[in-house]
C-alpha positions, -999 to +999 in steps of 0.1 A: +606+037-795+623+021-824+637+054-836+652+061-803+670+027-803+683+034-838+697+068-827+714+052-797+729+026-820+742+053-843+758+072-815+775+040-803+789+034-838+803+069-840+819+067-806+835+033-810+863+044-834+872+074-813+874+052-781+896+027-798+919+054-811+915+040-846+907+061-877+888+045-904+887+056-940+859+079-950+841+080-917+816+106-929+804+083-956+797+057-930+777+082-909+757+093-940+750+057-948+738+050-913+717+082-912+701+073-946+693+038-934+678+053-902+657+077-922+644+050-944+635+029-913+618+058-896+599+067-927+588+031-932+577+028-896+558+061-898+540+050-930+531+017-914+518+034-882+499+059-903+483+031-923+475+012-892+460+043-877+439+050-908+427+014-908+418+016-871+399+049-878+381+033-906+373+003-884+360+026-857+339+044-883+325+012-897+319-001-862+301+031-852+280+030-883+271-007-877+263+001-841+241+030-852+222+007-876+219-019-849+206+007-824+181+019-850+170-017-857+167-025-820+148+007-814+124-001-842+120-036-829+114-022-794+087+002-807+071-027-825+071-049-795+058-021-773+029-015-798+022-053-798+023-053-760-001-023-759-024-041-784-023-073-764-030-054-732-060-037-748-072-071-761-068-086-726-087-057-710-115-061-736-115-098-730-118-093-692-146-068-698-164-093-721-159-121-696-174-099-668-203-090-691-209-126-700-207-136-663-233-110-655-255-121-684-252-157-673-261-148-637-292-129-649-302-158-672-298-183-643-319-161-621-346-158-648-344-195-654-349-202-617-379-178-616-393-194-648-388-228-633-406-219-601-435-204-621-436-235-643-436-258-613-464-239-598-483-240-631-478-277-633-489-282-597-520-260-604-527-279-636-524-313-618-547-300-591-572-287-616-569-319-636-576-340-605-606-318-597-619-320-632-615-358-633-633-360-599-661-337-613-664-358-644-666-390-623-692-374-601-713-362-630-710-395-647-723-413-616-750-387-612-761-392-648-762-429-644-782-424-612-807-400-629-811-424-658-818-452-634-843-431-614-860-419-646-864-455-657-880-463-624-905-434-622-906-414-655-938-396-645-922-378-616-895-364-638-921-352-663-935-330-635-902-312-628-903-275-636-872-268-657-879-231-663-853-220-637-820-234-626-831-233-590-859-258-597-835-281-616-810-279-587-837-287-562-849-316-582-814-329-586-809-325-549-840-345-542-829-373-566-794-377-550-810-377-516-834-404-526-805-424-542-784-423-510-756-403-527-728-396-502-728-362-486-695-352-503-706-363-537-739-346-532-722-313-524-700-316-554-729-324-578-750-295-565-721-271-567-714-282-603-751-277-612-751-242-596-719-232-614-733-245-647-764-223-642-743-192-635-722-199-666-754-202-687-768-169-673-735-152-681-735-166-717-771-157-725-775-125-704-806-113-685-840-115-703-851-083-720-877-062-702-903-067-729-905-104-720-922-096-687-947-071-702 
């Protein structure tokens, strides 16, 4: 654009003397001077534009290189983040699975605890019932012993005649004693049952007599 303006200016300068009808001294020298000046300006502008173009190209190359590095860096960061996300996702899945496993284990433990508690409560209830029965039996036996001791003190000769070779005789004698002592029907039944049970336990402990005993 500037070169075109210089050419137009040069043409105007060459045409001006002819239009005015004036002839200057050495006009060719003037033309050469103008052309030399124009050449210098055009050359300088070309060199400046070439320098600017090279600088622009270098800037573009540097920018492209930097962008390439940035892209690689961002891609590496992206891959790293994706790997971290994958790991965290795996950890979350494992955590969820562990939570579900623990929840199932807790539910099983709670069920077992309820069952064990129910069994324990039943055992406690059975123990208390057995304890109450045992205490009642001890009380009944204690009162029976006191009664027998009192009756023996009154009539020791009658007790000396009791046949103690069999549990049945002992039970019958005990029954007669409690009847004579006006023991209550309930206490009498308890005492007789305890005596019979004691006889069965003794038979089980000692076993049946050998056959040679009866020969």
